[in-house]
C-alpha positions as CSV (number, residue, x, y, z in Angstrom):
1,M,-23.3,18.7,3.7
2,K,-26.7,17.0,3.1
3,V,-25.2,14.6,0.6
4,L,-22.5,13.7,3.1
5,Q,-25.2,13.1,5.8
6,K,-27.1,10.7,3.4
7,E,-23.8,8.8,2.8
8,Q,-23.1,8.7,6.6
9,K,-26.6,7.3,7.2
10,K,-26.0,4.7,4.5
11,L,-22.8,3.6,6.2
12,A,-24.5,3.4,9.6
13,N,-27.4,1.4,8.2
14,A,-25.1,-0.9,6.3
15,G,-23.4,-1.9,9.6
16,L,-20.1,-0.2,8.9
17,I,-20.8,2.0,11.9
18,D,-22.5,0.8,15.0
19,K,-25.8,2.7,15.3
20,S,-24.9,3.7,18.8
21,D,-21.7,5.4,17.3
22,Y,-23.6,7.3,14.6
23,S,-23.5,10.7,16.4
24,K,-19.8,10.2,17.1
25,F,-19.3,9.4,13.5
26,V,-21.1,12.6,12.4
27,K,-18.9,14.6,14.8
28,L,-15.8,12.8,13.4
29,M,-16.8,13.8,9.8
30,N,-17.5,17.4,10.9
31,D,-14.1,17.6,12.7
32,M,-12.3,16.2,9.6
33,N,-14.1,18.7,7.3
34,G,-13.2,21.5,9.7
35,D,-9.5,20.4,9.8
36,K,-9.8,19.9,13.6
37,P,-7.3,17.5,15.2
38,L,-8.9,14.1,15.9
39,S,-9.1,12.5,19.3
40,M,-7.8,9.0,20.0
41,T,-11.4,7.7,20.1
42,Q,-12.0,9.2,16.6
43,K,-8.8,7.7,15.3
44,M,-9.9,4.3,16.7
45,M,-13.3,4.7,15.0
46,I,-11.5,5.3,11.7
47,L,-9.4,2.2,12.2
48,K,-12.4,0.1,13.1
49,M,-14.2,1.2,9.9
50,F,-11.1,0.6,7.8
51,D,-10.8,-2.9,9.2
52,K,-14.5,-3.6,8.4
53,L,-14.0,-2.3,4.9
54,L,-10.9,-4.2,4.3
55,D,-12.6,-7.4,5.5
56,L,-15.5,-6.8,3.1
57,V,-13.2,-6.1,0.2
58,T,-10.9,-9.1,0.8
59,N,-13.7,-11.5,1.3
60,D,-15.5,-10.6,-1.9
61,R,-13.5,-12.0,-4.7
62,S,-15.0,-9.9,-7.5
63,I,-14.5,-6.6,-5.6
64,Y,-11.0,-7.7,-4.6
65,Q,-10.1,-8.5,-8.3
66,R,-11.5,-5.2,-9.5
67,I,-9.5,-3.3,-6.9
68,L,-6.3,-5.2,-7.8
69,K,-6.8,-4.4,-11.5
70,K,-7.4,-0.7,-10.8
71,V,-4.3,-0.5,-8.6
72,K,-2.2,-2.1,-11.3
73,E,-3.6,0.3,-13.9
74,D,-2.9,3.3,-11.7
75,N,0.6,2.1,-11.1
76,T,1.2,1.6,-14.8
77,N,-0.3,5.0,-15.6
78,R,1.9,6.6,-12.9
79,S,5.0,5.0,-14.3
80,I,4.2,6.2,-17.8
81,R,3.6,9.8,-16.5
82,E,6.8,9.8,-14.6
83,R,8.8,8.5,-17.6
84,E,7.2,11.1,-19.9
85,T,7.9,13.9,-17.5
86,F,11.5,12.8,-17.1
87,E,12.0,12.6,-20.8
88,S,10.3,15.9,-21.5
89,L,12.7,17.7,-19.1
90,H,15.9,15.9,-20.2
91,T,17.8,15.3,-23.4
92,I,17.9,11.5,-24.1
93,V,20.9,10.2,-26.0
94,E,21.4,6.7,-27.3
95,K,25.0,5.5,-27.5
96,N,26.3,1.9,-28.0
97,N,22.7,0.6,-27.7
98,K,22.3,2.2,-24.3
99,K,20.2,5.2,-23.3
100,Y,21.7,8.1,-21.5
101,Y,20.3,11.4,-20.3
102,V,22.0,14.8,-19.9
103,N,22.0,15.7,-16.2
104,Q,21.9,19.2,-14.7
105,D,25.7,19.4,-14.9
106,N,25.5,18.6,-18.6
107,N,27.1,15.2,-18.1
108,L,25.7,12.0,-19.6
109,E,24.3,9.5,-17.1
110,L,22.9,6.1,-17.8
111,Y,19.1,6.2,-18.2
112,T,17.5,3.7,-15.8
113,E,14.3,3.3,-13.9
114,S,16.1,4.4,-10.8
115,S,17.2,7.6,-12.6
116,I,13.5,8.4,-13.1
117,K,12.5,7.5,-9.5
118,D,15.4,9.6,-8.1
119,F,14.4,12.6,-10.3
120,I,10.7,12.2,-9.3
121,N,11.5,12.0,-5.6
122,K,13.7,15.1,-5.8
123,N,11.1,17.1,-7.7
124,R,7.8,16.6,-6.0
125,Q,6.6,20.0,-7.3
126,Y,5.2,18.2,-10.3
127,K,1.7,17.7,-8.8
128,H,0.6,15.3,-11.6
129,L,3.1,12.6,-10.6
């Protein structure tokens, strides 16, 4: 918890949290760590901090570009993992220059991006997706 308190203090000193709200912020962090329900005031504090962070990020072009790049990479990696998972659990067949997969009823279905998305959405037990 000491590391968290150092980080909290850094946020307060950096101006992300009003110094007068520091004790409320500490209570908010403790409540979140203890899985306690948050009050409306605490939720508003989170929104206020999020707005400040968003403003900082969008107004700093280099940070904004790095975040965009990271989000695109994450989305690409996620798409690759989803496709690899789908293909590892289905038999893929090519016929007439089109790809098909064998569904759970042992019928051939056209292999499309929506096939993958539908499968992933139905099977959220795969934690790595």
